[in-house]
mmCIF file as gemmi writes it, N, C-alpha and C atoms, coordinates in Angstrom:
data_model
loop_
_atom_site.group_PDB
_atom_site.id
_atom_site.type_symbol
_atom_site.label_atom_id
_atom_site.label_alt_id
_atom_site.label_comp_id
_atom_site.label_asym_id
_atom_site.label_entity_id
_atom_site.label_seq_id
_atom_site.pdbx_PDB_ins_code
_atom_site.Cartn_x
_atom_site.Cartn_y
_atom_site.Cartn_z
_atom_site.occupancy
_atom_site.B_iso_or_equiv
_atom_site.pdbx_formal_charge
_atom_site.auth_seq_id
_atom_site.auth_asym_id
_atom_site.pdbx_PDB_model_num
ATOM 1 N N . MET Axp A 1 ? 146.461 113.504 94.479 1 0 ? 1 A 1
ATOM 2 C CA . MET Axp A 1 ? 146.156 114.767 95.127 1 0 ? 1 A 1
ATOM 3 C C . MET Axp A 1 ? 145.921 114.495 96.618 1 0 ? 1 A 1
ATOM 4 N N . ASN Axp A 2 ? 146.255 115.433 97.424 1 0 ? 2 A 1
ATOM 5 C CA . ASN Axp A 2 ? 146.066 115.324 98.866 1 0 ? 2 A 1
ATOM 6 C C . ASN Axp A 2 ? 144.583 115.085 99.178 1 0 ? 2 A 1
ATOM 7 N N . ASN Axp A 3 ? 144.299 114.117 100.041 1 0 ? 3 A 1
ATOM 8 C CA . ASN Axp A 3 ? 142.911 113.756 100.351 1 0 ? 3 A 1
ATOM 9 C C . ASN Axp A 3 ? 142.13 114.898 100.975 1 0 ? 3 A 1
ATOM 10 N N . LEU Axp A 4 ? 142.76 115.663 101.863 1 0 ? 4 A 1
ATOM 11 C CA . LEU Axp A 4 ? 142.073 116.791 102.498 1 0 ? 4 A 1
ATOM 12 C C . LEU Axp A 4 ? 141.718 117.857 101.464 1 0 ? 4 A 1
ATOM 13 N N . LEU Axp A 5 ? 142.637 118.116 100.547 1 0 ? 5 A 1
ATOM 14 C CA . LEU Axp A 5 ? 142.38 119.101 99.496 1 0 ? 5 A 1
ATOM 15 C C . LEU Axp A 5 ? 141.257 118.613 98.576 1 0 ? 5 A 1
ATOM 16 N N . LEU Axp A 6 ? 141.292 117.364 98.206 1 0 ? 6 A 1
ATOM 17 C CA . LEU Axp A 6 ? 140.266 116.788 97.344 1 0 ? 6 A 1
ATOM 18 C C . LEU Axp A 6 ? 138.891 116.85 98.014 1 0 ? 6 A 1
ATOM 19 N N . PHE Axp A 7 ? 138.838 116.518 99.298 1 0 ? 7 A 1
ATOM 20 C CA . PHE Axp A 7 ? 137.575 116.585 100.041 1 0 ? 7 A 1
ATOM 21 C C . PHE Axp A 7 ? 137.093 118.029 100.143 1 0 ? 7 A 1
ATOM 22 N N . SER Axp A 8 ? 137.988 118.96 100.425 1 0 ? 8 A 1
ATOM 23 C CA . SER Axp A 8 ? 137.609 120.373 100.569 1 0 ? 8 A 1
ATOM 24 C C . SER Axp A 8 ? 137.068 120.946 99.27 1 0 ? 8 A 1
ATOM 25 N N . ILE Axp A 9 ? 137.729 120.627 98.164 1 0 ? 9 A 1
ATOM 26 C CA . ILE Axp A 9 ? 137.262 121.118 96.86 1 0 ? 9 A 1
ATOM 27 C C . ILE Axp A 9 ? 135.887 120.537 96.541 1 0 ? 9 A 1
ATOM 28 N N . GLY Axp A 10 ? 135.688 119.252 96.776 1 0 ? 10 A 1
ATOM 29 C CA . GLY Axp A 10 ? 134.397 118.628 96.529 1 0 ? 10 A 1
ATOM 30 C C . GLY Axp A 10 ? 133.297 119.218 97.395 1 0 ? 10 A 1
ATOM 31 N N . LEU Axp A 11 ? 133.603 119.445 98.669 1 0 ? 11 A 1
ATOM 32 C CA . LEU Axp A 11 ? 132.625 120.02 99.581 1 0 ? 11 A 1
ATOM 33 C C . LEU Axp A 11 ? 132.226 121.43 99.134 1 0 ? 11 A 1
ATOM 34 N N . LEU Axp A 12 ? 133.219 122.251 98.811 1 0 ? 12 A 1
ATOM 35 C CA . LEU Axp A 12 ? 132.919 123.609 98.361 1 0 ? 12 A 1
ATOM 36 C C . LEU Axp A 12 ? 132.156 123.617 97.048 1 0 ? 12 A 1
ATOM 37 N N . LEU Axp A 13 ? 132.536 122.755 96.131 1 0 ? 13 A 1
ATOM 38 C CA . LEU Axp A 13 ? 131.834 122.699 94.851 1 0 ? 13 A 1
ATOM 39 C C . LEU Axp A 13 ? 130.381 122.268 95.041 1 0 ? 13 A 1
ATOM 40 N N . GLY Axp A 14 ? 130.139 121.272 95.879 1 0 ? 14 A 1
ATOM 41 C CA . GLY Axp A 14 ? 128.772 120.843 96.149 1 0 ? 14 A 1
ATOM 42 C C . GLY Axp A 14 ? 127.952 121.936 96.803 1 0 ? 14 A 1
ATOM 43 N N . MET Axp A 15 ? 128.561 122.642 97.745 1 0 ? 15 A 1
ATOM 44 C CA . MET Axp A 15 ? 127.845 123.725 98.431 1 0 ? 15 A 1
ATOM 45 C C . MET Axp A 15 ? 127.555 124.885 97.487 1 0 ? 15 A 1
ATOM 46 N N . ILE Axp A 16 ? 128.54 125.275 96.701 1 0 ? 16 A 1
ATOM 47 C CA . ILE Axp A 16 ? 128.35 126.404 95.785 1 0 ? 16 A 1
ATOM 48 C C . ILE Axp A 16 ? 127.341 126.065 94.7 1 0 ? 16 A 1
ATOM 49 N N . ALA Axp A 17 ? 127.413 124.86 94.157 1 0 ? 17 A 1
ATOM 50 C CA . ALA Axp A 17 ? 126.469 124.456 93.107 1 0 ? 17 A 1
ATOM 51 C C . ALA Axp A 17 ? 125.034 124.455 93.624 1 0 ? 17 A 1
ATOM 52 N N . THR Axp A 18 ? 124.83 123.949 94.833 1 0 ? 18 A 1
ATOM 53 C CA . THR Axp A 18 ? 123.485 123.92 95.409 1 0 ? 18 A 1
ATOM 54 C C . THR Axp A 18 ? 123.004 125.33 95.743 1 0 ? 18 A 1
ATOM 55 N N . TRP Axp A 19 ? 123.887 126.145 96.277 1 0 ? 19 A 1
ATOM 56 C CA . TRP Axp A 19 ? 123.522 127.527 96.597 1 0 ? 19 A 1
ATOM 57 C C . TRP Axp A 19 ? 123.138 128.278 95.326 1 0 ? 19 A 1
ATOM 58 N N . MET Axp A 20 ? 123.913 128.097 94.25 1 0 ? 20 A 1
ATOM 59 C CA . MET Axp A 20 ? 123.6 128.762 92.981 1 0 ? 20 A 1
ATOM 60 C C . MET Axp A 20 ? 122.267 128.264 92.413 1 0 ? 20 A 1
ATOM 61 N N . PHE Axp A 21 ? 122.03 126.961 92.498 1 0 ? 21 A 1
ATOM 62 C CA . PHE Axp A 21 ? 120.771 126.382 92.022 1 0 ? 21 A 1
ATOM 63 C C . PHE Axp A 21 ? 119.583 127.01 92.755 1 0 ? 21 A 1
ATOM 64 N N . GLU Axp A 22 ? 119.685 127.086 94.075 1 0 ? 22 A 1
ATOM 65 C CA . GLU Axp A 22 ? 118.591 127.656 94.858 1 0 ? 22 A 1
ATOM 66 C C . GLU Axp A 22 ? 118.447 129.152 94.619 1 0 ? 22 A 1
ATOM 67 N N . LEU Axp A 23 ? 119.553 129.853 94.442 1 0 ? 23 A 1
ATOM 68 C CA . LEU Axp A 23 ? 119.502 131.288 94.166 1 0 ? 23 A 1
ATOM 69 C C . LEU Axp A 23 ? 118.823 131.557 92.831 1 0 ? 23 A 1
ATOM 70 N N . ILE Axp A 24 ? 119.164 130.774 91.822 1 0 ? 24 A 1
ATOM 71 C CA . ILE Axp A 24 ? 118.544 130.947 90.502 1 0 ? 24 A 1
ATOM 72 C C . ILE Axp A 24 ? 117.046 130.668 90.581 1 0 ? 24 A 1
ATOM 73 N N . LEU Axp A 25 ? 116.654 129.627 91.3 1 0 ? 25 A 1
ATOM 74 C CA . LEU Axp A 25 ? 115.228 129.326 91.417 1 0 ? 25 A 1
ATOM 75 C C . LEU Axp A 25 ? 114.475 130.408 92.187 1 0 ? 25 A 1
ATOM 76 N N . LEU Axp A 26 ? 115.129 131.017 93.156 1 0 ? 26 A 1
ATOM 77 C CA . LEU Axp A 26 ? 114.456 132.056 93.933 1 0 ? 26 A 1
ATOM 78 C C . LEU Axp A 26 ? 114.348 133.373 93.186 1 0 ? 26 A 1
ATOM 79 N N . THR Axp A 27 ? 115.304 133.668 92.314 1 0 ? 27 A 1
ATOM 80 C CA . THR Axp A 27 ? 115.308 134.962 91.638 1 0 ? 27 A 1
ATOM 81 C C . THR Axp A 27 ? 114.635 134.929 90.276 1 0 ? 27 A 1
ATOM 82 N N . ASN Axp A 28 ? 114.473 133.782 89.681 1 0 ? 28 A 1
ATOM 83 C CA . ASN Axp A 28 ? 113.84 133.671 88.37 1 0 ? 28 A 1
ATOM 84 C C . ASN Axp A 28 ? 112.379 133.266 88.567 1 0 ? 28 A 1
ATOM 85 N N . LYS Axp A 29 ? 111.478 134.178 88.226 1 0 ? 29 A 1
ATOM 86 C CA . LYS Axp A 29 ? 110.057 133.963 88.495 1 0 ? 29 A 1
ATOM 87 C C . LYS Axp A 29 ? 109.501 132.749 87.754 1 0 ? 29 A 1
ATOM 88 N N . LYS Axp A 30 ? 109.889 132.564 86.5 1 0 ? 30 A 1
ATOM 89 C CA . LYS Axp A 30 ? 109.38 131.439 85.714 1 0 ? 30 A 1
ATOM 90 C C . LYS Axp A 30 ? 109.849 130.106 86.297 1 0 ? 30 A 1
ATOM 91 N N . LEU Axp A 31 ? 111.123 130.004 86.634 1 0 ? 31 A 1
ATOM 92 C CA . LEU Axp A 31 ? 111.645 128.773 87.221 1 0 ? 31 A 1
ATOM 93 C C . LEU Axp A 31 ? 111.081 128.528 88.618 1 0 ? 31 A 1
ATOM 94 N N . ARG Axp A 32 ? 110.898 129.608 89.379 1 0 ? 32 A 1
ATOM 95 C CA . ARG Axp A 32 ? 110.338 129.471 90.726 1 0 ? 32 A 1
ATOM 96 C C . ARG Axp A 32 ? 108.93 128.895 90.668 1 0 ? 32 A 1
ATOM 97 N N . ASN Axp A 33 ? 108.116 129.374 89.732 1 0 ? 33 A 1
ATOM 98 C CA . ASN Axp A 33 ? 106.756 128.848 89.588 1 0 ? 33 A 1
ATOM 99 C C . ASN Axp A 33 ? 106.766 127.391 89.152 1 0 ? 33 A 1
ATOM 100 N N . ARG Axp A 34 ? 107.707 127.046 88.301 1 0 ? 34 A 1
ATOM 101 C CA . ARG Axp A 34 ? 107.737 125.681 87.776 1 0 ? 34 A 1
ATOM 102 C C . ARG Axp A 34 ? 108.27 124.668 88.78 1 0 ? 34 A 1
ATOM 103 N N . TYR Axp A 35 ? 109.313 125.03 89.529 1 0 ? 35 A 1
ATOM 104 C CA . TYR Axp A 35 ? 109.97 124.053 90.388 1 0 ? 35 A 1
ATOM 105 C C . TYR Axp A 35 ? 109.665 124.199 91.878 1 0 ? 35 A 1
ATOM 106 N N . TYR Axp A 36 ? 109.382 125.405 92.347 1 0 ? 36 A 1
ATOM 107 C CA . TYR Axp A 36 ? 109.085 125.561 93.779 1 0 ? 36 A 1
ATOM 108 C C . TYR Axp A 36 ? 107.597 125.447 94.064 1 0 ? 36 A 1
ATOM 109 N N . ARG Axp A 37 ? 106.8 126.109 93.284 1 0 ? 37 A 1
ATOM 110 C CA . ARG Axp A 37 ? 105.371 126.098 93.557 1 0 ? 37 A 1
ATOM 111 C C . ARG Axp A 37 ? 104.672 124.882 92.947 1 0 ? 37 A 1
ATOM 112 N N . HIS Axp A 38 ? 105.167 124.425 91.818 1 0 ? 38 A 1
ATOM 113 C CA . HIS Axp A 38 ? 104.559 123.284 91.124 1 0 ? 38 A 1
ATOM 114 C C . HIS Axp A 38 ? 105.635 122.23 90.87 1 0 ? 38 A 1
ATOM 115 N N . HIS Axp A 39 ? 106.221 121.734 91.928 1 0 ? 39 A 1
ATOM 116 C CA . HIS Axp A 39 ? 107.304 120.774 91.789 1 0 ? 39 A 1
ATOM 117 C C . HIS Axp A 39 ? 106.786 119.417 91.316 1 0 ? 39 A 1
ATOM 118 N N . ALA Axp A 40 ? 107.71 118.645 90.784 1 0 ? 40 A 1
ATOM 119 C CA . ALA Axp A 40 ? 107.352 117.335 90.241 1 0 ? 40 A 1
ATOM 120 C C . ALA Axp A 40 ? 106.937 116.388 91.36 1 0 ? 40 A 1
ATOM 121 N N . ILE Axp A 41 ? 105.874 115.677 91.131 1 0 ? 41 A 1
ATOM 122 C CA . ILE Axp A 41 ? 105.355 114.696 92.083 1 0 ? 41 A 1
ATOM 123 C C . ILE Axp A 41 ? 105.471 113.318 91.437 1 0 ? 41 A 1
ATOM 124 N N . PHE Axp A 42 ? 106.135 112.397 92.122 1 0 ? 42 A 1
ATOM 125 C CA . PHE Axp A 42 ? 106.283 111.034 91.638 1 0 ? 42 A 1
ATOM 126 C C . PHE Axp A 42 ? 105.532 110.098 92.583 1 0 ? 42 A 1
ATOM 127 N N . PHE Axp A 43 ? 104.441 109.546 92.095 1 0 ? 43 A 1
ATOM 128 C CA . PHE Axp A 43 ? 103.622 108.61 92.874 1 0 ? 43 A 1
ATOM 129 C C . PHE Axp A 43 ? 103.202 109.193 94.217 1 0 ? 43 A 1
ATOM 130 N N . GLY Axp A 44 ? 102.886 110.491 94.225 1 0 ? 44 A 1
ATOM 131 C CA . GLY Axp A 44 ? 102.418 111.148 95.436 1 0 ? 44 A 1
ATOM 132 C C . GLY Axp A 44 ? 103.52 111.652 96.355 1 0 ? 44 A 1
ATOM 133 N N . TYR Axp A 45 ? 104.775 111.613 95.913 1 0 ? 45 A 1
ATOM 134 C CA . TYR Axp A 45 ? 105.897 112.05 96.737 1 0 ? 45 A 1
ATOM 135 C C . TYR Axp A 45 ? 106.679 113.155 96.035 1 0 ? 45 A 1
ATOM 136 N N . HIS Axp A 46 ? 107.114 114.128 96.826 1 0 ? 46 A 1
ATOM 137 C CA . HIS Axp A 46 ? 107.953 115.22 96.336 1 0 ? 46 A 1
ATOM 138 C C . HIS Axp A 46 ? 109.412 114.834 96.577 1 0 ? 46 A 1
ATOM 139 N N . VAL Axp A 47 ? 110.185 114.763 95.51 1 0 ? 47 A 1
ATOM 140 C CA . VAL Axp A 47 ? 111.596 114.407 95.597 1 0 ? 47 A 1
ATOM 141 C C . VAL Axp A 47 ? 112.404 115.708 95.62 1 0 ? 47 A 1
ATOM 142 N N . HIS Axp A 48 ? 113.102 115.954 96.723 1 0 ? 48 A 1
ATOM 143 C CA . HIS Axp A 48 ? 113.898 117.176 96.885 1 0 ? 48 A 1
ATOM 144 C C . HIS Axp A 48 ? 115.238 117.032 96.174 1 0 ? 48 A 1
ATOM 145 N N . HIS Axp A 49 ? 115.871 118.189 95.875 1 0 ? 49 A 1
ATOM 146 C CA . HIS Axp A 49 ? 117.138 118.128 95.158 1 0 ? 49 A 1
ATOM 147 C C . HIS Axp A 49 ? 118.294 117.68 96.044 1 0 ? 49 A 1
ATOM 148 N N . SER Axp A 50 ? 118.068 117.496 97.325 1 0 ? 50 A 1
ATOM 149 C CA . SER Axp A 50 ? 119.113 116.906 98.169 1 0 ? 50 A 1
ATOM 150 C C . SER Axp A 50 ? 119.334 115.441 97.805 1 0 ? 50 A 1
ATOM 151 N N . THR Axp A 51 ? 118.391 114.867 97.052 1 0 ? 51 A 1
ATOM 152 C CA . THR Axp A 51 ? 118.544 113.496 96.585 1 0 ? 51 A 1
ATOM 153 C C . THR Axp A 51 ? 119.75 113.374 95.657 1 0 ? 51 A 1
ATOM 154 N N . TYR Axp A 52 ? 120.125 114.467 95.002 1 0 ? 52 A 1
ATOM 155 C CA . TYR Axp A 52 ? 121.345 114.453 94.188 1 0 ? 52 A 1
ATOM 156 C C . TYR Axp A 52 ? 122.57 114.173 95.058 1 0 ? 52 A 1
ATOM 157 N N . GLY Axp A 53 ? 122.52 114.582 96.306 1 0 ? 53 A 1
ATOM 158 C CA . GLY Axp A 53 ? 123.601 114.253 97.233 1 0 ? 53 A 1
ATOM 159 C C . GLY Axp A 53 ? 123.701 112.758 97.457 1 0 ? 53 A 1
ATOM 160 N N . LEU Axp A 54 ? 122.544 112.091 97.549 1 0 ? 54 A 1
ATOM 161 C CA . LEU Axp A 54 ? 122.546 110.633 97.685 1 0 ? 54 A 1
ATOM 162 C C . LEU Axp A 54 ? 123.087 109.954 96.431 1 0 ? 54 A 1
ATOM 163 N N . LEU Axp A 55 ? 122.769 110.526 95.275 1 0 ? 55 A 1
ATOM 164 C CA . LEU Axp A 55 ? 123.318 109.985 94.03 1 0 ? 55 A 1
ATOM 165 C C . LEU Axp A 55 ? 124.833 110.135 93.99 1 0 ? 55 A 1
ATOM 166 N N . ALA Axp A 56 ? 125.323 111.265 94.504 1 0 ? 56 A 1
ATOM 167 C CA . ALA Axp A 56 ? 126.777 111.468 94.572 1 0 ? 56 A 1
ATOM 168 C C . ALA Axp A 56 ? 127.41 110.449 95.523 1 0 ? 56 A 1
ATOM 169 N N . PHE Axp A 57 ? 126.715 110.12 96.626 1 0 ? 57 A 1
ATOM 170 C CA . PHE Axp A 57 ? 127.206 109.074 97.537 1 0 ? 57 A 1
ATOM 171 C C . PHE Axp A 57 ? 127.309 107.727 96.817 1 0 ? 57 A 1
ATOM 172 N N . CYS Axp A 58 ? 126.288 107.391 96.047 1 0 ? 58 A 1
ATOM 173 C CA . CYS Axp A 58 ? 126.296 106.112 95.312 1 0 ? 58 A 1
ATOM 174 C C . CYS Axp A 58 ? 127.438 106.085 94.3 1 0 ? 58 A 1
ATOM 175 N N . LEU Axp A 59 ? 127.608 107.176 93.578 1 0 ? 59 A 1
ATOM 176 C CA . LEU Axp A 59 ? 128.722 107.269 92.636 1 0 ? 59 A 1
ATOM 177 C C . LEU Axp A 59 ? 130.05 107.136 93.363 1 0 ? 59 A 1
ATOM 178 N N . SER Axp A 60 ? 130.14 107.75 94.523 1 0 ? 60 A 1
ATOM 179 C CA . SER Axp A 60 ? 131.351 107.67 95.334 1 0 ? 60 A 1
ATOM 180 C C . SER Axp A 60 ? 131.65 106.227 95.736 1 0 ? 60 A 1
ATOM 181 N N . ALA Axp A 61 ? 130.621 105.481 96.121 1 0 ? 61 A 1
ATOM 182 C CA . ALA Axp A 61 ? 130.816 104.083 96.517 1 0 ? 61 A 1
ATOM 183 C C . ALA Axp A 61 ? 131.291 103.24 95.339 1 0 ? 61 A 1
ATOM 184 N N . ILE Axp A 62 ? 130.697 103.475 94.175 1 0 ? 62 A 1
ATOM 185 C CA . ILE Axp A 62 ? 131.122 102.742 92.976 1 0 ? 62 A 1
ATOM 186 C C . ILE Axp A 62 ? 132.575 103.041 92.654 1 0 ? 62 A 1
ATOM 187 N N . LEU Axp A 63 ? 132.936 104.322 92.689 1 0 ? 63 A 1
ATOM 188 C CA . LEU Axp A 63 ? 134.313 104.714 92.391 1 0 ? 63 A 1
ATOM 189 C C . LEU Axp A 63 ? 135.284 104.2 93.446 1 0 ? 63 A 1
ATOM 190 N N . PHE Axp A 64 ? 134.824 104.125 94.694 1 0 ? 64 A 1
ATOM 191 C CA . PHE Axp A 64 ? 135.676 103.601 95.758 1 0 ? 64 A 1
ATOM 192 C C . PHE Axp A 64 ? 136.04 102.14 95.499 1 0 ? 64 A 1
ATOM 193 N N . PHE Axp A 65 ? 135.042 101.362 95.111 1 0 ? 65 A 1
ATOM 194 C CA . PHE Axp A 65 ? 135.289 99.951 94.847 1 0 ? 65 A 1
ATOM 195 C C . PHE Axp A 65 ? 136.093 99.724 93.562 1 0 ? 65 A 1
ATOM 196 N N . MET Axp A 66 ? 136.089 100.749 92.694 1 0 ? 66 A 1
ATOM 197 C CA . MET Axp A 66 ? 136.927 100.685 91.5 1 0 ? 66 A 1
ATOM 198 C C . MET Axp A 66 ? 138.324 101.235 91.788 1 0 ? 66 A 1
ATOM 199 N N . ASP Axp A 67 ? 138.561 101.61 93.056 1 0 ? 67 A 1
ATOM 200 C CA . ASP Axp A 67 ? 139.848 102.139 93.519 1 0 ? 67 A 1
ATOM 201 C C . ASP Axp A 67 ? 140.237 103.431 92.8 1 0 ? 67 A 1
ATOM 202 N N . ARG Axp A 68 ? 139.273 104.337 92.702 1 0 ? 68 A 1
ATOM 203 C CA . ARG Axp A 68 ? 139.509 105.638 92.075 1 0 ? 68 A 1
ATOM 204 C C . ARG Axp A 68 ? 139.648 106.698 93.15 1 0 ? 68 A 1
ATOM 205 N N . GLU Axp A 69 ? 140.586 107.592 92.954 1 0 ? 69 A 1
ATOM 206 C CA . GLU Axp A 69 ? 140.824 108.663 93.921 1 0 ? 69 A 1
ATOM 207 C C . GLU Axp A 69 ? 139.682 109.668 93.943 1 0 ? 69 A 1
ATOM 208 N N . SER Axp A 70 ? 138.942 109.786 92.846 1 0 ? 70 A 1
ATOM 209 C CA . SER Axp A 70 ? 137.867 110.768 92.765 1 0 ? 70 A 1
ATOM 210 C C . SER Axp A 70 ? 136.667 110.412 93.642 1 0 ? 70 A 1
ATOM 211 N N . SER Axp A 71 ? 136.65 109.231 94.248 1 0 ? 71 A 1
ATOM 212 C CA . SER Axp A 71 ? 135.514 108.855 95.092 1 0 ? 71 A 1
ATOM 213 C C . SER Axp A 71 ? 135.362 109.811 96.272 1 0 ? 71 A 1
ATOM 214 N N . LEU Axp A 72 ? 136.456 110.28 96.807 1 0 ? 72 A 1
ATOM 215 C CA . LEU Axp A 72 ? 136.407 111.219 97.934 1 0 ? 72 A 1
ATOM 216 C C . LEU Axp A 72 ? 135.799 112.555 97.508 1 0 ? 72 A 1
ATOM 217 N N . PHE Axp A 73 ? 136.118 112.985 96.3 1 0 ? 73 A 1
ATOM 218 C CA . PHE Axp A 73 ? 135.561 114.222 95.762 1 0 ? 73 A 1
ATOM 219 C C . PHE Axp A 73 ? 134.034 114.127 95.669 1 0 ? 73 A 1
ATOM 220 N N . TRP Axp A 74 ? 133.526 113.007 95.13 1 0 ? 74 A 1
ATOM 221 C CA . TRP Axp A 74 ? 132.084 112.855 94.97 1 0 ? 74 A 1
ATOM 222 C C . TRP Axp A 74 ? 131.379 112.681 96.31 1 0 ? 74 A 1
ATOM 223 N N . LEU Axp A 75 ? 132.031 112.049 97.259 1 0 ? 75 A 1
ATOM 224 C CA . LEU Axp A 75 ? 131.473 111.938 98.605 1 0 ? 75 A 1
ATOM 225 C C . LEU Axp A 75 ? 131.309 113.323 99.218 1 0 ? 75 A 1
ATOM 226 N N . ALA Axp A 76 ? 132.343 114.148 99.095 1 0 ? 76 A 1
ATOM 227 C CA . ALA Axp A 76 ? 132.298 115.5 99.651 1 0 ? 76 A 1
ATOM 228 C C . ALA Axp A 76 ? 131.275 116.362 98.926 1 0 ? 76 A 1
ATOM 229 N N . SER Axp A 77 ? 131.153 116.201 97.616 1 0 ? 77 A 1
ATOM 230 C CA . SER Axp A 77 ? 130.147 116.962 96.864 1 0 ? 77 A 1
ATOM 231 C C . SER Axp A 77 ? 128.744 116.614 97.349 1 0 ? 77 A 1
ATOM 232 N N . GLY Axp A 78 ? 128.501 115.343 97.593 1 0 ? 78 A 1
ATOM 233 C CA . GLY Axp A 78 ? 127.202 114.922 98.12 1 0 ? 78 A 1
ATOM 234 C C . GLY Axp A 78 ? 126.918 115.519 99.48 1 0 ? 78 A 1
ATOM 235 N N . VAL Axp A 79 ? 127.934 115.553 100.327 1 0 ? 79 A 1
ATOM 236 C CA . VAL Axp A 79 ? 127.778 116.169 101.655 1 0 ? 79 A 1
ATOM 237 C C . VAL Axp A 79 ? 127.45 117.653 101.501 1 0 ? 79 A 1
ATOM 238 N N . GLY Axp A 80 ? 128.145 118.337 100.595 1 0 ? 80 A 1
ATOM 239 C CA . GLY Axp A 80 ? 127.888 119.761 100.369 1 0 ? 80 A 1
ATOM 240 C C . GLY Axp A 80 ? 126.473 120.028 99.9 1 0 ? 80 A 1
ATOM 241 N N . ILE Axp A 81 ? 125.98 119.213 98.99 1 0 ? 81 A 1
ATOM 242 C CA . ILE Axp A 81 ? 124.609 119.363 98.486 1 0 ? 81 A 1
ATOM 243 C C . ILE Axp A 81 ? 123.602 119.18 99.617 1 0 ? 81 A 1
ATOM 244 N N . ILE Axp A 82 ? 123.794 118.146 100.407 1 0 ? 82 A 1
ATOM 245 C CA . ILE Axp A 82 ? 122.851 117.852 101.495 1 0 ? 82 A 1
ATOM 246 C C . ILE Axp A 82 ? 122.905 118.921 102.577 1 0 ? 82 A 1
ATOM 247 N N . VAL Axp A 83 ? 124.091 119.412 102.908 1 0 ? 83 A 1
ATOM 248 C CA . VAL Axp A 83 ? 124.224 120.441 103.951 1 0 ? 83 A 1
ATOM 249 C C . VAL Axp A 83 ? 123.511 121.726 103.548 1 0 ? 83 A 1
ATOM 250 N N . VAL Axp A 84 ? 123.742 122.198 102.335 1 0 ? 84 A 1
ATOM 251 C CA . VAL Axp A 84 ? 123.108 123.455 101.905 1 0 ? 84 A 1
ATOM 252 C C . VAL Axp A 84 ? 121.598 123.291 101.788 1 0 ? 84 A 1
ATOM 253 N N . HIS Axp A 85 ? 121.138 122.161 101.272 1 0 ? 85 A 1
ATOM 254 C CA . HIS Axp A 85 ? 119.692 121.955 101.174 1 0 ? 85 A 1
ATOM 255 C C . HIS Axp A 85 ? 119.061 121.871 102.559 1 0 ? 85 A 1
ATOM 256 N N . THR Axp A 86 ? 119.743 121.237 103.499 1 0 ? 86 A 1
ATOM 257 C CA . THR Axp A 86 ? 119.223 121.137 104.865 1 0 ? 86 A 1
ATOM 258 C C . THR Axp A 86 ? 119.135 122.51 105.512 1 0 ? 86 A 1
ATOM 259 N N . ILE Axp A 87 ? 120.134 123.343 105.301 1 0 ? 87 A 1
ATOM 260 C CA . ILE Axp A 87 ? 120.123 124.699 105.854 1 0 ? 87 A 1
ATOM 261 C C . ILE Axp A 87 ? 118.985 125.518 105.244 1 0 ? 87 A 1
ATOM 262 N N . SER Axp A 88 ? 118.821 125.44 103.926 1 0 ? 88 A 1
ATOM 263 C CA . SER Axp A 88 ? 117.794 126.258 103.273 1 0 ? 88 A 1
ATOM 264 C C . SER Axp A 88 ? 116.379 125.749 103.55 1 0 ? 88 A 1
ATOM 265 N N . ALA Axp A 89 ? 116.212 124.43 103.658 1 0 ? 89 A 1
ATOM 266 C CA . ALA Axp A 89 ? 114.879 123.872 103.916 1 0 ? 89 A 1
ATOM 267 C C . ALA Axp A 89 ? 114.528 123.896 105.404 1 0 ? 89 A 1
ATOM 268 N N . GLY Axp A 90 ? 115.537 123.991 106.251 1 0 ? 90 A 1
ATOM 269 C CA . GLY Axp A 90 ? 115.293 123.998 107.682 1 0 ? 90 A 1
ATOM 270 C C . GLY Axp A 90 ? 115.141 122.61 108.281 1 0 ? 90 A 1
ATOM 271 N N . LYS Axp A 91 ? 115.301 121.588 107.448 1 0 ? 91 A 1
ATOM 272 C CA . LYS Axp A 91 ? 115.212 120.212 107.932 1 0 ? 91 A 1
ATOM 273 C C . LYS Axp A 91 ? 115.912 119.298 106.925 1 0 ? 91 A 1
ATOM 274 N N . LEU Axp A 92 ? 116.327 118.148 107.412 1 0 ? 92 A 1
ATOM 275 C CA . LEU Axp A 92 ? 116.955 117.155 106.558 1 0 ? 92 A 1
ATOM 276 C C . LEU Axp A 92 ? 115.847 116.354 105.881 1 0 ? 92 A 1
ATOM 277 N N . VAL Axp A 93 ? 115.693 116.547 104.583 1 0 ? 93 A 1
ATOM 278 C CA . VAL Axp A 93 ? 114.605 115.882 103.856 1 0 ? 93 A 1
ATOM 279 C C . VAL Axp A 93 ? 115.096 115.505 102.462 1 0 ? 93 A 1
ATOM 280 N N . PHE Axp A 94 ? 114.733 114.299 102.053 1 0 ? 94 A 1
ATOM 281 C CA . PHE Axp A 94 ? 115.05 113.834 100.714 1 0 ? 94 A 1
ATOM 282 C C . PHE Axp A 94 ? 113.773 113.625 99.907 1 0 ? 94 A 1
ATOM 283 N N . ILE Axp A 95 ? 112.855 112.894 100.484 1 0 ? 95 A 1
ATOM 284 C CA . ILE Axp A 95 ? 111.572 112.611 99.839 1 0 ? 95 A 1
ATOM 285 C C . ILE Axp A 95 ? 110.485 112.782 100.888 1 0 ? 95 A 1
ATOM 286 N N . GLU Axp A 96 ? 109.398 113.461 100.517 1 0 ? 96 A 1
ATOM 287 C CA . GLU Axp A 96 ? 108.303 113.613 101.468 1 0 ? 96 A 1
ATOM 288 C C . GLU Axp A 96 ? 106.972 113.409 100.77 1 0 ? 96 A 1
ATOM 289 N N . LYS Axp A 97 ? 106.018 112.917 101.531 1 0 ? 97 A 1
ATOM 290 C CA . LYS Axp A 97 ? 104.673 112.686 101.02 1 0 ? 97 A 1
ATOM 291 C C . LYS Axp A 97 ? 104.04 114.037 100.712 1 0 ? 97 A 1
ATOM 292 N N . GLN Axp A 98 ? 103.519 114.168 99.517 1 0 ? 98 A 1
ATOM 293 C CA . GLN Axp A 98 ? 102.902 115.413 99.104 1 0 ? 98 A 1
ATOM 294 C C . GLN Axp A 98 ? 101.527 115.548 99.738 1 0 ? 98 A 1
ATOM 295 N N . LYS Axp A 99 ? 101.272 116.689 100.33 1 0 ? 99 A 1
ATOM 296 C CA . LYS Axp A 99 ? 99.965 116.943 100.927 1 0 ? 99 A 1
ATOM 297 C C . LYS Axp A 99 ? 98.945 117.197 99.841 1 0 ? 99 A 1
ATOM 298 N N . GLN Axp A 100 ? 97.812 116.58 99.953 1 0 ? 100 A 1
ATOM 299 C CA . GLN Axp A 100 ? 96.752 116.717 98.931 1 0 ? 100 A 1
ATOM 300 C C . GLN Axp A 100 ? 95.886 117.9 99.208 1 0 ? 100 A 1
C-alpha cells in the first residue's frame, strides 16, 4: 500500500478513536466519574491515555525491525492519539504527579 495513504489512514484512525474515547467519557456520567474525576493512580502518578500513543510507537518500532509495512500505520496512529490528547488537555502530557 502507498506509504502516504497508510500514514494518513493511521493518523485519522488514531485521531478519531481518541476523539470518540474522550467524547464518550464526557457524555457518559458514570464513566466520567470513574475515569475523569477518579482516575487511576499508579504509585502517586496519573497516567494519561496519550500513553497509548507511546505504546503504538513501541509497536511500530518492533514491526519496523520485523520489516512489516504496518509499522507506518501504527506510528501514525500513535501520533494521532497524542495530537488529539494534547489538543484536549491543552498540554503535552503522558504521566504527571498526582496532587495530594
